[in-house]
Phi, psi and omega in degrees: 000133177271130178268131180294152176300324180297316184294319179294321177293321178290340177264007178297127175297152183294333182267012175292128181280091184289338182291326176299318176298322175299317182292328179295312184291317183296324178294314179293320176301320177295318174300313180301314180294324176298319179292321179297321180288319190285333187289121184242092185268139174218181179300338184266356179131200181253126181243185178242124183300328182289335178284322185281330175233085186304329182300338179280358183290338179296337181294338180290347174288345169248332188266342175282091195252008182301327177302329179291325176289317177297319173308309175298324176299318178299320175303301184299320183291324178297317181291316181297316177298311177303316182300314176292321178296323175296338181265354192276341184050047175085357178280155180298141186240353192299312185295317185294319182298310178301312180298318177300317182281339188260339183302314181290339182272315193283316185303311174296328179289320182288325177295318177301313181299312185290321174296316179290325176299317174297315176303311183298322179292320179296317184291319183289323173297331173282355180074028182243017182272004184261000179296161185298307180292314183299313178299318181294320181296318182291335183272326192268330194296341179263348184306318179298351182289350175301329181291321179295319173303312173298323177298321178297319178294323179297316177299311179304323183270359183304308186301310181293319178289332176288327174291321175297323178298314183293334181270326189240347176059233184300332180299326182294314178298313185299325180293319177297315175299321176295325179289325172296320174298319178296321179302316181294320178302311184292328179288309188270325185270328185242353176065030178294125184287142177065357179296337184296334183291342177298336185284350169299327176275306187298319182291306183289327173291328176294321173299316179300320178300325174307322179299322171300319183295321176293323183300327182260016181060031184260008172263088187260346178231070183296329179294324178293316179302313182298312178298315182296314180295316179296312178300319181294318180297316185293323178294316182293322184285322180294320191249341187251195181273019187266136182288162178291323183292137172263010166238163182293139175244139177303132176083355184281145181287327179231130177243139173285350183256322189225092000284152175300150180245177176295326177298322179290326173299317175297324176296320177297322179298316177296324179287325176294320181290320181294320181287328179298321177300329185271357186301310187288320177295335184277336187302315178298322178297322179288346172283355179282129191303317181292320180296315181297315180300326180291318178297312181298323181293317179296321177301323184291347178229013189294321180289327179293317176300316180301311183301321192260355186296324176287326174306309181300317181296319182291326181293326176297312173298316177304322181290324171301315182287326180296327179275359177082010180285142180288143170260111180294151176303129183307145176074004176277167179300320183291328177295311180298329180293330180281341186310307183294331180287317183294319180295320176294322175295315180299318179295317180296315178293328175292327173299317173304311178303316179299318177295328180282327186239010184292335186297333178284349175264351183305135179293143175239150177304147185273148179287145174276153175292141178202176185276084172262123183306128174052035180296310183304304177302320181295319178292322177295320178292319182298314184285334172295317176298315177302311184294321176294317179295317180292311175303316180298321178293330180290337179269325184276327192071190183241012174276155174072029178296321181279345181263000179070034178300141187222161174228163184267122178239109181051052177075000180243137177288137178224139175260166181298314179301322177296320179295316178299316180300320181294319181298311182297313179299314179298321180296323180294313182299317183294317182294325180276000187270353181231156191275173184282334178297142190231153170225162180269137177251155172272164175099000000 
């Protein structure tokens, strides 16, 4: 039975941290709006507005908001794991925790992947996959899945990192931040090959660790955290090899995003401090029934909207071309004049996709911990396959399905069909790792 947003909002416990829910929605919404704005489609293909107008790259210091989403994830994972552990009576909880956290994420993701894979195969069998916009769409539409792959890794590492946090507090965060700094030293000062890829773990897990600290009320000086992060990022960009943009730019030799750098970690610190400063004044506003119902409703469809927003934007451009409308050169006055119309059209199409696919994001009761043979190892293998599959697909795209196009993932070539197979098999293993009896989790 589907529960309405109004009923869920009215049933919200008094001790619910509503600000975290707002941050989750706001961070994904900011990413969606940023992608719609940055996509610069012309007759020559799809470019990046920030590369065409470098002066706009400073906006990424406020709009590159993914660290906030991962910070919120750390907070929610800590609450959920502890809630489940309290109900477990000493039984292992790892498999139940993974399944509980992943069901609402993996179901809409796999539906998105399978729908787009079927569409891509159909287009390529018809011999129409080589067009400028079509080819770009098949390549780009899966790129945002990188963030889901990283998020899966955070879920997988939550239990051991939460234990480190409970034992060492801020020192656990400092160790991850120090490891990220060491990686950059080895990368830039000594030229150690491939070491930079370790920062996919160290940087993002450090941000995730800040969520644990928030869960325990240990971020007591958010202003200091924000100032230190902003100063650190500014110094690193001014004095070091780090670019100004906090998102990846086409053709750049160094990216702050892929792999993440110490500058991006400092950027994350400043954002976490900034949103923490706004927590108290926002709390009263979120107590208003209409505001809270809106946040609850948006939370219920945020992941579906994120998955389909690029599809909507590409469909808008495709419709312009199909209708014979001219596409102005990006960043010109005519192009800027069309921006509001394109964004409104993309928002309307995204709402349509949400209406069609939202049921796959509907929350399900979480499984209770129980004695399932080899549940922990099965769940661990499942989430590993999931994150490798999702990350692999974000790199390969869906073009070249029939030609066996591949990309390198952790030194190994992977094709899109293999990535999809890993993700589906991993989701099945996670689903089969926990019993049918269920309990409700917090977070």
